[in-house]
N, C-alpha and C positions, 0 to 999 in steps of 0.2 A: 151497641155499636165499637165496633173494634180502632185500633190505631196502631199505629206505627210511627214512631220516634227516632228522629236521624238526628245524629250529631257529628262531625268528625274530629270534636278534641272534648276535652273532657269539660271545664267549666262546671255550671249547675245542671247539665245535659242528666247526669245519672239520678239526680235528685230528682230533675221533675218528671223522668220513666220510670222511677217508682212511683209518684204521687197517681202517675195514670195507673201503674199495678196495681195499687190501694183501691181507686175508683173501678177496677174489673172490665178495664178497658184495653189492656195493653194485651195487646199481640206481638210486636215484635219492638226489640231497641236495637237498633244499628249504629255504630263507633269505628272508631279506627283501633282504638285497644280497649282493653277491655280484659283486667285479671280473673277467669275461671278456676280460682286456686282450688277447690277439688275436684275439677275436672282434668284429664290428660289433653296435653301433656304440661299443663300449667303447674300441676301439685310438683311435680318435680324442685320449683321455685323454694318451695317450700323447705329444701333441705338445705339454701343458703339464707340465712337471717339476712342480712342485707339488700339481699334482691326483695324477699319478700314483704318486706319493709316496704322498698322503694314502690313495689307495684301495687302494694296494698292501699296507694292511694289512686289506683285504676280498678277498683274495684265497690261493691255499694252490698253491704252482706243481706239485708232485707231484700234487693231485688233478685230476683230467680234467673240465674246464669243461664238457664235453658230458654231464655227469651230473649239472650242477648246474641247477634251476629255481630261481627269485626271481623276486622281487616288488617293486620300490622305494619303491612307493606308500606300501607300509605304515609304513614308517619316514619320512618326509617331514613329518608334524603334530610328532615329536620332535623332529630337527634342528630345524626351523624356531624351537620352542619354546626348546629349548637354546642354537641356536647365532647366532641372528637376533635372537629376542625378549629372550634373557637371563633368562627365566623358568624356574628349576627347578619350581616345583610343578606347572607347565603341563606342563612337560614330562613330568615322571614321569604324570603323568593321561594323556599322549597315549600314553607307553609300555606302560602298562596296557591300553590299548583294539588299539592294534600286537600285541600279544598275543593276544588275543581275536580281535580279524577275519584276522589271519595264520592261526589256528588254525582258524578256519571256512572258509576258503580250503581250505587242505591237508585238510580233514576231506572237501570236496568233490570234490577230484580227486586227490588222490594216497592217501589213507590207506589205502585196499584195494588197492594195485596189487601189494605184494609179500608175500612170506610173513610178513615181519616188518615191523611198522611201530618205528620205534623214538624218541619225540619226549624232550623236557625238559622238565621241571619248570616251570608256569609259562603255555605257551602250547600245550598240545598235550590239552584235557580233551575236547573237542570228536573229534580226531583219533583219541584211542582207544577212543571208544564207537563211531564208524564202519568203523575198522579191526577191530572185535568183530564188528559187526554181518555183515564182509563176509567174515568166519570165519577172520580172520587174528589173526595173535599182536599183540598189543598189548605195549607194553613203555615205561615211564615212567622213565628217568634221573633221579636227584636227587644235584644237585650240593653242597646243601646240606639241612639237615635239615627238617624238617616243617613247614608254615606254625602249626600248634598247639604242637606244641614253641618254637617262636621267641617266639611272644606270653607265653606262660607264662613264659619263661628270662629275656625282657627285662624283662615287667612285674614279676617279682619283684626285676630287678637295679634298676630303676628305683625300687621304692618303700624298697631298704636306701639310694641313693644319689643320692635325690632331686636333690640338686644337678648331677648329671651325667644325668639323664632327657634334656636337648637333643641331648647326644652320641650317643644310643642313637636311628640312626633307621631307613629302608629297609623298616620293617616295619609301617608304619601304613597297610595297604591298603582301598580302596574293600570295601563290605561283598560286593557281586556279585566283584571277584578272588578275595576270600579265598574265598570259596565253591566257586570254580575252583581253586584251589588244594587244598582241603579234598578235593575230591571225588576229584581224579585220581590217587590211589593205590588208589582203589575199584576204581577203572574198570580198572587197568590188570592184565594177567594177571601179568606179572615188574614189579617196581619196584629198579633198579637202585640201588645204594648207592655215594656216595664216599668214606664211612669209616664205622666201628662206631658214630659219633655219629649222625647220620643215619638208620643202621640202626636204632639202639635206639629214634629218635623215630618212624620207621615200624610198630615194633612196639608205641610206647603208643598207637597209635592203631586198633590192631586190625591193622594187616597180617599174615599168617602169615607165619612165618619161611621155609616152604617157598616162598615166593612171593617170596622175596628173594637178588641176589644182591649181590654185595659186588665194585665195580670202582672203585679208587682212581684219582686224575685223574694228571695226567702235566704235565709240561713242557719249554720246548725248550731244554735246560740246556747249549747250544752256547753261550747268551750268559753263561750264569753260569761265567765261567772261575775254577778252581782259583788259589789263592795262597796260600804258606804261612804261616804266620804268625810270631811271636817270643814268646819268652815275657819281654821288657822291656816297662817300660815299667807305666802305671795301665791295669786291664781295661776295656778300652772296652766298653761294654754296648751293644747297638743294638735298638730298635724299628722299625720298617718297617711302616707302614698307616694307616686313617683316626685320628686321635687321638682316643679316646672311651671310653667304658665299654664299648660294645660290645667293644672289643677289651681291657678289664681293665685299663687306665693307671690305674685310680688304684690298685688292688690291687702293681703297676710300680711306683708311687711309694711305695706302704706300707713294702715289700719294701728296697726303695733305703733309706729313711728307717731301717729297721732294719737296716741294713748298717754304714750310718752309716763308712765309708769311705774319704777323700780317694784313696787307689788305686782306686777305681770310680767311672768316669763312663758316664752315664746319656745316650745321644744318641737324638732321636725324629727320624723322618723319615716325613712323610707330610701329609696334608692337616689342618687346623686344624678344629677345630669352628665352628658360625657362631657360638654363645656359647661363647668362651674364657674366661670367667670363672673356671670351676672349676680352672681349672689356673694360676693365680694365685698362691694358694697354696704350690703345688708347684715355682713358677720358680726357687728355687735348685738345685732336685735335677737339674737336666736342660738340657743343652742344644739348641736344634730346628735340627734342619737345613734345613727347608725341603723345598719341593715339589720334585722332579726327572722326570729323563727315566729312561730303562731303564739308558742308561752310568752316569747319575748313583747310582743305586740299587746297580748292580753295583761302582763305585768303593767306595759308603761301607762296605757290605758287606765286600768284602776290606780295608776299612781296622779293622774293629772284630775284638772275638775270641770275642763268643758273643751268638745274637740272642735276646730273650727275646719272647714273644709267649704273655701267659696268658689269652688270649682267652675270655668270657664264652658269646659265640655265633661261631663259624666255619663249622661244616660239613668244612672240608676244607683250605686256608690254604696258598696254594699259596708263599707265600713263605717257608716252612718249608721245601721240597724246594728252592728258589733259594737260599736262604741258605747250607743244606747243600753244595751242589755248589761252594759256590766257598771252601769249606774251611773252614767255621763252624759246632760244634755248637750245638746250640736247646733253649733250655729253653721248654716252651708249658703247654699243657691240655688234659683228656681229651676237650674239646671241641672237636676239632680232628682232623686226623689225625695226629696225635703216635703214638695206641697204635699205629698201622699202621706209621711210618714209623719213628719212633725206636725205636733200641733202649736198654731205662734203662739209664744207665752207660757205654753204650760210644759213641755220638755224640749223646747230652744225655738230656733230662730229663723227663719227663712224671708233672704233678701237677692237683691240682682247680684251675678259676680262680681261687678264693678262697682259697688256701692259702698267705696270705701268709706265716709263719712258713716254710714247706717254701721257697719261694721264693727268702727273705731265705737261707736256708741254702745253697740250691742256687749262687746268684751268688754268698756268700763261700767255697765252696769252691769254684770257676772263680778268684776271686781269689789263693786261696791253693797253688791247686795249674796253675800257667799250665804248664809241661813234658808233666803229664797232656793238660792241655786241646788241647795243639796236638795232640797224638796223634787225641784226640778228634776235631778239624777232619777231620786226615786219614781217618779213620774215616766221618767224616758224609758225604766229597766220594764216598769210592766207597758207600756205601748212597744216596745221591742219585741216582746213575745207574740205579736199580733204576726209578727214577719217571720214566722218559724215555718221550719218545712211542713208540720201538720196542718198550721194557718193554709199553707199554699195548697195543698190536696185539698182543704176546703173552698177555695178561692176558685181553683181550677175545675173542681166540679159543678161551680154555676156556669162558668164560661164554658164548658162541655153540653151542657143542658140548651145555652144559647145555641148550638148547633145541631142541634138534632133534628132541628125540622129543614134544615139543610140537607143534612146527611137523609133523611126519609125521601125528600125530592130526587132525589139521585139513583134510588133504590128500585 
């Protein structure tokens, strides 16, 4: 069984294509940008260290570059508006057009060449249709929940907390792009869900259960080194992510207010919203750490005792696995990978996003049971290893075996 993997952006698609390659099934990986450092003309960039380092993020050493097809022109408008003009709105619009144009290109050239076409949510509608017309198995992977669930959940959140509405972003799609997102699961033979939250959203829009496969995301855990904690001093509670109500930040503030303990310190790490006015009334409840690079994120994780992420809409939430890898228990919501990753009371806790009382109780428990919390951190580290990219390849192999009969019936 051979597979063509297609993704217009970077995200985790490079690693996914590498997993398919490890399983001996990769025929081609199609993307917009990929740095083939040992091939012409890319190798010229090696003489410009800064450019080489930047492009290095668009490369995976273990992935055979001979199997990669790319076209940078799809990304140029977005890069222009984002990095040169500095217009975020136009950059976002260019990203939507990139997805559509990339998809049309893949549909024309690559979608029907392999036994299986594997695309990703947002950039594969035309390719799924083309693959089916060619008699191939069409697979769409959903790293986050279906757009219909996203709009419903976040609209409800805006109604409940209008002062935070401006912090809920990334789901104001153009109508034409939203229609693409709505149609993708209907055109796919198989929908791959990253979490039970994503799976539930697909079921809600009528995707049959037998059409869904579960495949959690993974992370490069070597970068998130374990560090043993101690049980001394105040409880350092860490939040990592975009600071807004999509991540349930108000519920976290309310829980910290209920705990009302000088022995609990909340620290926020991540980008502030454009409108930070809603944060002002809570300013006495937290310390803002700013934004930092990945090394900084790891350092702050290693200095904290527990990660709290009461997300309203997450899809998966790689930061959960990454925090656990450093030896930190996690308290998160059911709208994330929490139900799949966290063993309740062993390496963390999972609650409904708006369960403020429950969240306050769990934070208080952590503050009062520091020795047990340290042991939970060790358990969290061990559990996180089950979501490495090596483990992903093993899970992917199970998914691919489940598709073999469907592929055979089409041959």
